N, C-alpha and C positions, 0 to 999 in steps of 0.2 A: 749660452749666456756669456756675455762679455764682462771681464773683470772691471772695466771702466764703469759699468752700471752700479757696482758696489761702492765705489768711492764717492764721498760727498762732493757736490759741485764746488769749484773754487770760489773763495770769498773775494769780493772786490777789495782792492787795495785800501780804500778809504772807509771800509765798513767798520763800525765800532766793534771792539773786542768784547768777548763775554768775560766780564770782570769777576763773575761769581766763581769761576774755576781757578782763579789765581790766589796764591797765598799773599800774606802781608809783604814779604820780601820781594816777591814778583811784582806786586802792585807798586812798590816803591821804585823798583828798577824801571818799570813801565813809565812812571811819572818822570824819572830822570831822562829817559829816552825822548819823551814828549817835550820836556823842557829844552833839550838839545836841538830838537827839530824846530821848535819855535824860535830859538836863538838863530838858527841857520836861516830861517825865513826872514827874520828881522834884518840880518846882515845883507841878505839879497835885496831887500827893499831899500836899505841905506845905499847900497852900491848903485841901484837903479836911479834913486833920487839924485845922487851925486852926478851920475852920467847925464841925467836930464838937465840939471842945473848947469853943467859945463857946456852942454849943447846950446842951451838958451843963451848963455853968456857969449859963446862963440858966434852964434847966428843972430844975436840981438833980438830975441823974441821969447815968447813963452810957449810952452807946449801943453796940450790938454793932458789931464791926468785921468786915471781910472777912478779917482775918489768921487764919492757922491755926496 
């Protein structure tokens, strides 16, 4: 018997966490970490939009976006 068989399979990185096992403080810390990640994603979007606008201004055109 291999010990790897006893370990649970790895969870995908984007899989939702089991919130029922977390205490109030842990849930609050989890929310803060999610807020920080959302802010980081919004900053990345702002940088990409600024880069896209600068490219459009330089090349005199518009570029397609991922927005639907």
